[in-house]
Backbone as a chain_set.jsonl record, in Angstrom:
{"seq": "XXXXXXXXXXXXXXXXXXXXXXXXXXXXXXXXXXXXXXXXXXXXXXXXXXXXXXXXXXXXXXXXXXXXXXXXXXXXXXXXXXXXXXXXXXXXXXXXXXXXXXXXXXXX", "coords": {"N": [[-0.425, 0.875, -15.52], [-3.045, 3.204, -15.264], [-3.498, 6.812, -15.341], [-5.487, 7.683, -13.514], [-5.538, 5.605, -11.628], [-2.935, 5.84, -10.628], [-3.124, 8.397, -9.496], [-5.091, 7.891, -7.538], [-3.662, 6.12, -5.953], [-1.587, 7.748, -4.925], [-3.187, 9.647, -3.648], [-4.487, 8.015, -1.735], [-2.259, 7.161, -0.262], [-1.552, 9.576, 0.875], [-3.447, 9.887, 2.884], [-3.159, 7.471, 4.378], [-0.622, 7.796, 5.259], [-0.585, 8.781, 7.8], [0.149, 6.829, 9.477], [2.847, 6.329, 8.998], [4.32, 8.6, 8.115], [3.272, 11.146, 9.2], [1.949, 14.347, 8.457], [4.346, 15.121, 7.026], [4.455, 13.588, 4.524], [1.883, 14.187, 3.172], [2.252, 16.948, 2.998], [4.513, 17.255, 1.33], [3.51, 16.05, -1.021], [1.385, 17.794, -1.563], [2.754, 20.201, -2.054], [4.388, 19.54, -4.242], [2.947, 18.232, -6.295], [1.427, 18.72, -9.479], [-1.164, 18.189, -10.124], [-4.548, 18.863, -9.747], [-6.556, 17.334, -8.373], [-4.996, 15.576, -6.827], [-3.59, 17.421, -5.282], [-5.721, 18.491, -3.831], [-6.636, 16.288, -2.267], [-4.273, 15.797, -0.84], [-4.016, 18.157, 0.621], [-6.33, 18.012, 2.192], [-5.752, 15.658, 3.634], [-3.474, 16.555, 4.95], [-4.529, 18.514, 6.702], [-6.127, 16.828, 8.236], [-4.138, 15.454, 9.518], [-2.829, 17.424, 10.941], [-4.744, 18.379, 12.685], [-5.031, 16.773, 15.171], [-2.731, 17.649, 16.551], [-3.216, 20.383, 16.872], [-5.5, 20.245, 18.505], [-4.402, 19.025, 20.797], [-2.512, 20.939, 21.654], [-4.294, 23.017, 22.195], [-5.739, 21.85, 24.323], [-3.696, 21.622, 26.222], [-3.181, 24.342, 26.636], [-5.614, 25.111, 27.805], [-5.479, 23.584, 30.167], [-3.161, 24.657, 31.407], [-3.947, 27.335, 31.755], [-6.174, 26.965, 33.444], [-4.872, 25.818, 35.631], [-3.312, 27.971, 36.468], [-5.239, 29.859, 37.156], [-6.915, 28.75, 39.067], [-6.89, 27.329, 42.343], [-7.588, 24.834, 42.887], [-6.939, 21.553, 43.13], [-8.515, 19.37, 42.617], [-10.318, 20.233, 40.663], [-8.542, 20.768, 38.541], [-7.41, 18.22, 38.197], [-9.668, 16.687, 37.474], [-10.426, 18.01, 35.108], [-8.134, 17.516, 33.594], [-8.235, 14.711, 33.249], [-10.671, 14.465, 31.838], [-10.131, 15.993, 29.479], [-7.905, 14.576, 28.532], [-8.919, 11.975, 27.889], [-10.864, 12.735, 26.037], [-9.305, 13.868, 23.965], [-7.812, 11.602, 23.25], [-9.847, 9.915, 22.243], [-10.804, 11.461, 20.073], [-8.429, 11.71, 18.533], [-7.903, 8.991, 17.945], [-10.204, 8.42, 16.471], [-9.73, 10.117, 14.269], [-7.46, 8.909, 13.158], [-8.537, 6.431, 12.379], [-10.419, 7.405, 10.53], [-8.705, 8.522, 8.58], [-7.405, 6.186, 7.68], [-9.616, 4.802, 6.657], [-10.42, 6.577, 4.563], [-8.13, 6.414, 2.955], [-8.064, 3.661, 2.213], [-10.493, 3.531, 0.867], [-9.91, 5.131, -1.356], [-7.866, 3.596, -2.484], [-9.312, 1.379, -3.35], [-11.002, 2.412, -5.255]], "CA": [[-1.412, 1.559, -14.697], [-3.448, 4.467, -15.855], [-3.278, 8.004, -14.528], [-6.449, 7.726, -12.405], [-5.07, 4.654, -10.607], [-1.758, 6.454, -9.996], [-3.607, 9.484, -8.644], [-5.745, 7.293, -6.368], [-2.613, 5.555, -5.105], [-0.949, 8.864, -4.212], [-4.209, 10.201, -2.75], [-4.649, 7.084, -0.619], [-1.049, 7.216, 0.568], [-1.583, 10.827, 1.64], [-4.239, 9.637, 4.097], [-2.574, 6.355, 5.131], [0.681, 8.207, 5.793], [-0.694, 9.102, 9.224], [0.783, 5.715, 10.185], [4.297, 6.246, 8.797], [4.944, 9.915, 7.923], [2.215, 12.143, 9.32], [2.218, 15.732, 8.082], [5.42, 15.255, 6.039], [4.1, 13.05, 3.205], [0.886, 14.997, 2.466], [2.812, 18.276, 2.73], [5.36, 17.138, 0.137], [2.63, 15.799, -2.173], [0.634, 19.027, -1.806], [3.65, 21.21, -2.618], [5.066, 19.089, -5.46], [2.055, 17.72, -7.345], [0.748, 19.706, -10.322], [-2.517, 17.705, -10.406], [-5.493, 19.485, -8.819], [-7.191, 16.311, -7.537], [-3.992, 15.09, -5.877], [-3.349, 18.528, -4.35], [-6.89, 18.609, -2.965], [-6.605, 15.2, -1.285], [-3.103, 15.99, 0.02], [-4.341, 19.251, 1.542], [-7.299, 17.462, 3.138], [-5.018, 14.737, 4.512], [-2.586, 17.366, 5.789], [-5.326, 19.076, 7.788], [-6.526, 15.735, 9.126], [-2.959, 15.072, 10.293], [-2.477, 18.548, 11.816], [-5.819, 18.59, 13.657], [-4.735, 16.264, 16.517], [-1.723, 18.504, 17.18], [-3.899, 21.61, 17.277], [-6.354, 19.915, 19.651], [-3.553, 18.763, 21.959], [-1.979, 22.23, 22.108], [-5.423, 23.716, 22.805], [-6.018, 21.227, 25.621], [-2.622, 22.032, 27.134], [-3.428, 25.748, 26.966], [-6.728, 25.131, 28.762], [-4.993, 23.056, 31.451], [-2.233, 25.625, 32.005], [-4.749, 28.476, 32.191], [-6.954, 26.53, 34.604], [-3.929, 25.649, 36.733], [-2.88, 29.281, 36.947], [-6.36, 30.654, 37.653], [-7.584, 28.108, 40.205], [-6.022, 26.627, 43.285], [-8.249, 23.57, 43.165], [-6.319, 20.396, 42.488], [-9.587, 18.479, 42.168], [-10.805, 20.763, 39.379], [-7.497, 20.564, 37.542], [-7.304, 16.779, 37.957], [-10.853, 16.258, 36.727], [-10.319, 18.572, 33.765], [-7.057, 16.796, 32.911], [-8.736, 13.39, 32.855], [-11.69, 14.649, 30.795], [-9.469, 16.409, 28.238], [-7.034, 13.497, 28.077], [-9.707, 10.943, 27.22], [-11.503, 13.344, 24.867], [-8.283, 13.976, 22.917], [-7.494, 10.242, 22.789], [-10.963, 9.436, 21.418], [-10.802, 12.222, 18.817], [-7.241, 11.314, 17.761], [-8.124, 7.63, 17.447], [-11.202, 8.55, 15.414], [-9.099, 10.71, 13.091], [-6.593, 7.886, 12.55], [-9.442, 5.492, 11.707], [-10.985, 8.103, 9.378], [-7.645, 8.593, 7.569], [-7.225, 4.842, 7.116], [-10.816, 4.541, 5.859], [-10.351, 7.349, 3.317], [-7.054, 5.863, 2.138], [-8.502, 2.381, 1.644], [-11.553, 3.846, -0.09], [-9.256, 5.596, -2.584], [-7.147, 2.461, -3.084], [-10.267, 0.461, -3.974], [-11.77, 3.045, -6.345]], "C": [[-1.785, 2.883, -15.347], [-3.291, 5.607, -14.851], [-4.217, 8.065, -13.328], [-6.023, 6.784, -11.281], [-3.852, 5.223, -9.874], [-2.173, 7.57, -9.048], [-4.269, 8.934, -7.386], [-4.73, 6.673, -5.416], [-1.942, 6.651, -4.28], [-1.933, 9.485, -3.224], [-4.4, 9.314, -1.52], [-3.455, 7.095, 0.317], [-0.988, 8.495, 1.399], [-2.356, 10.644, 2.94], [-3.598, 8.565, 4.978], [-1.249, 6.761, 5.784], [0.609, 8.66, 7.244], [-0.029, 8.01, 10.065], [2.307, 5.716, 10.057], [4.987, 7.588, 8.577], [3.886, 11.012, 8.023], [2.752, 13.548, 9.048], [3.232, 15.82, 6.945], [4.997, 14.789, 4.646], [3.028, 13.883, 2.508], [1.389, 16.406, 2.144], [3.661, 18.259, 1.463], [4.501, 16.935, -1.106], [1.884, 17.074, -2.549], [1.511, 20.078, -2.487], [4.195, 20.827, -3.991], [4.106, 18.759, -6.602], [1.414, 18.852, -8.156], [-0.729, 19.361, -10.569], [-3.477, 18.203, -9.323], [-6.125, 18.478, -7.86], [-6.233, 15.804, -6.456], [-3.7, 16.168, -4.839], [-4.493, 18.652, -3.339], [-6.894, 17.525, -1.888], [-5.419, 15.357, -0.328], [-3.365, 17.087, 1.046], [-5.33, 18.779, 2.611], [-6.616, 16.531, 4.139], [-4.105, 15.505, 5.459], [-3.353, 17.96, 6.964], [-5.799, 18.003, 8.762], [-5.357, 15.236, 9.972], [-2.579, 16.169, 11.289], [-3.498, 18.718, 12.944], [-5.538, 18.005, 15.043], [-3.701, 17.113, 17.265], [-2.358, 19.791, 17.689], [-4.771, 21.353, 18.505], [-5.536, 19.688, 20.92], [-2.977, 20.057, 22.522], [-3.087, 23.045, 22.773], [-5.762, 23.17, 24.185], [-4.954, 21.609, 26.646], [-2.79, 23.485, 27.561], [-4.545, 25.868, 27.998], [-6.266, 24.65, 30.136], [-4.063, 24.042, 32.149], [-3.0, 26.827, 32.538], [-5.561, 28.128, 33.434], [-6.052, 26.374, 35.823], [-3.48, 26.972, 37.323], [-4.012, 30.067, 37.605], [-7.093, 30.031, 38.84], [-6.538, 27.454, 41.102], [-6.571, 25.245, 43.604], [-7.582, 22.437, 42.392], [-7.374, 19.434, 41.952], [-10.124, 18.928, 40.807], [-9.801, 20.493, 38.274], [-7.347, 19.082, 37.195], [-8.46, 16.248, 37.133], [-10.788, 16.744, 35.282], [-9.242, 17.857, 32.952], [-7.542, 15.442, 32.407], [-9.749, 13.51, 31.719], [-11.039, 15.018, 29.464], [-8.597, 15.299, 27.665], [-7.824, 12.444, 27.304], [-10.438, 11.48, 25.99], [-10.524, 13.425, 23.701], [-7.928, 12.593, 22.378], [-8.599, 9.714, 21.868], [-10.981, 10.15, 20.066], [-9.622, 11.813, 17.944], [-7.399, 9.916, 17.164], [-9.143, 7.643, 16.305], [-10.62, 9.133, 14.138], [-8.162, 9.724, 12.393], [-7.442, 6.884, 11.779], [-10.022, 6.135, 10.442], [-9.954, 8.209, 8.245], [-7.434, 7.239, 6.9], [-8.41, 4.493, 6.215], [-10.756, 5.276, 4.52], [-9.266, 6.818, 2.395], [-7.458, 4.569, 1.461], [-9.587, 2.603, 0.598], [-10.95, 4.32, -1.42], [-8.485, 4.473, -3.266], [-8.1, 1.558, -3.868], [-11.045, 1.083, -5.134], [-10.976, 3.135, -7.631]], "O": [[-0.939, 3.583, -15.905], [-2.994, 5.39, -13.676], [-3.798, 8.453, -12.237], [-6.138, 7.133, -10.106], [-3.746, 5.106, -8.654], [-1.649, 7.683, -7.94], [-4.041, 9.445, -6.289], [-4.923, 6.701, -4.2], [-1.751, 6.495, -3.073], [-1.564, 9.811, -2.096], [-4.466, 9.811, -0.396], [-3.611, 7.046, 1.537], [-0.437, 8.498, 2.5], [-1.969, 11.182, 3.978], [-3.506, 8.737, 6.194], [-0.812, 6.136, 6.75], [1.646, 8.902, 7.86], [0.315, 8.237, 11.225], [2.995, 5.163, 10.915], [6.184, 7.685, 8.846], [3.631, 11.724, 7.053], [3.892, 13.866, 9.387], [2.989, 16.541, 5.977], [5.166, 15.531, 3.678], [3.223, 14.263, 1.354], [0.998, 16.99, 1.134], [3.54, 19.148, 0.62], [4.733, 17.574, -2.132], [1.767, 17.398, -3.73], [1.056, 20.768, -3.399], [4.44, 21.703, -4.82], [4.434, 18.991, -7.766], [0.918, 19.824, -7.586], [-1.459, 20.157, -11.16], [-3.247, 17.991, -8.132], [-6.22, 18.743, -6.662], [-6.628, 15.627, -5.304], [-3.574, 15.868, -3.651], [-4.267, 18.885, -2.152], [-7.132, 17.82, -0.717], [-5.548, 15.08, 0.865], [-2.979, 16.959, 2.208], [-5.185, 19.106, 3.789], [-6.869, 16.606, 5.341], [-3.977, 15.151, 6.631], [-2.879, 17.915, 8.099], [-5.864, 18.238, 9.968], [-5.571, 14.654, 11.036], [-2.063, 15.873, 12.366], [-3.144, 19.156, 14.038], [-5.79, 18.693, 16.032], [-3.794, 17.273, 18.482], [-2.074, 20.236, 18.801], [-4.779, 22.153, 19.44], [-5.939, 20.118, 22.001], [-2.956, 20.249, 23.738], [-2.854, 23.692, 23.794], [-6.039, 23.933, 25.11], [-5.272, 21.887, 27.803], [-2.565, 23.82, 28.724], [-4.434, 26.638, 28.952], [-6.623, 25.243, 31.155], [-4.169, 24.239, 33.36], [-2.736, 27.29, 33.648], [-5.625, 28.92, 34.374], [-6.433, 26.758, 36.929], [-3.288, 27.086, 38.533], [-3.767, 30.858, 38.516], [-7.82, 30.73, 39.546], [-5.452, 27.082, 40.659], [-6.066, 24.564, 44.497], [-7.652, 22.375, 41.165], [-7.15, 18.761, 40.946], [-10.354, 18.11, 39.917], [-10.171, 20.04, 37.191], [-7.175, 18.732, 36.028], [-8.266, 15.459, 36.209], [-11.059, 15.988, 34.349], [-9.418, 17.621, 31.757], [-7.284, 15.074, 31.261], [-9.697, 12.749, 30.753], [-11.357, 14.424, 28.434], [-8.555, 15.103, 26.451], [-7.445, 12.067, 26.195], [-10.611, 10.757, 25.008], [-10.876, 13.086, 22.571], [-7.76, 12.43, 21.17], [-8.308, 9.129, 20.825], [-11.153, 9.51, 19.029], [-9.789, 11.592, 16.744], [-7.062, 9.694, 16.002], [-8.965, 6.959, 15.297], [-10.972, 8.698, 13.041], [-8.083, 9.711, 11.164], [-7.107, 6.526, 10.649], [-10.107, 5.485, 9.401], [-10.295, 8.006, 7.079], [-7.3, 7.165, 5.678], [-8.222, 3.947, 5.127], [-11.006, 4.685, 3.47], [-9.457, 6.773, 1.179], [-7.224, 4.393, 0.265], [-9.599, 1.94, -0.439], [-11.434, 3.945, -2.488], [-8.451, 4.403, -4.495], [-7.74, 1.035, -4.923], [-11.678, 0.366, -5.909], [-11.48, 3.639, -8.634]]}, "num_chains": 1, "name": "protein.A"}
């Protein structure tokens, strides 16, 4: 195998790792690899893996703040359902996007 194929394999695994080692695999590749292209893809994959966590923490912050500032259970319940489904859709989309990018790199 040539170097470009090896790089594409590692790059693809950085994205696909959302299924088996999210955050950890791209972080290790980003820190260890001396190759600029591999570092760039690992960093991109790392952010795509961290983003769902950031969104979930943000949603929890919004829910806690809303719960403390309002006494309306209906408002809090509605907001919880809206945020829950929004986060699920975004997270699912990010997983699909990671798989797509990984497969695209495997095939190139």
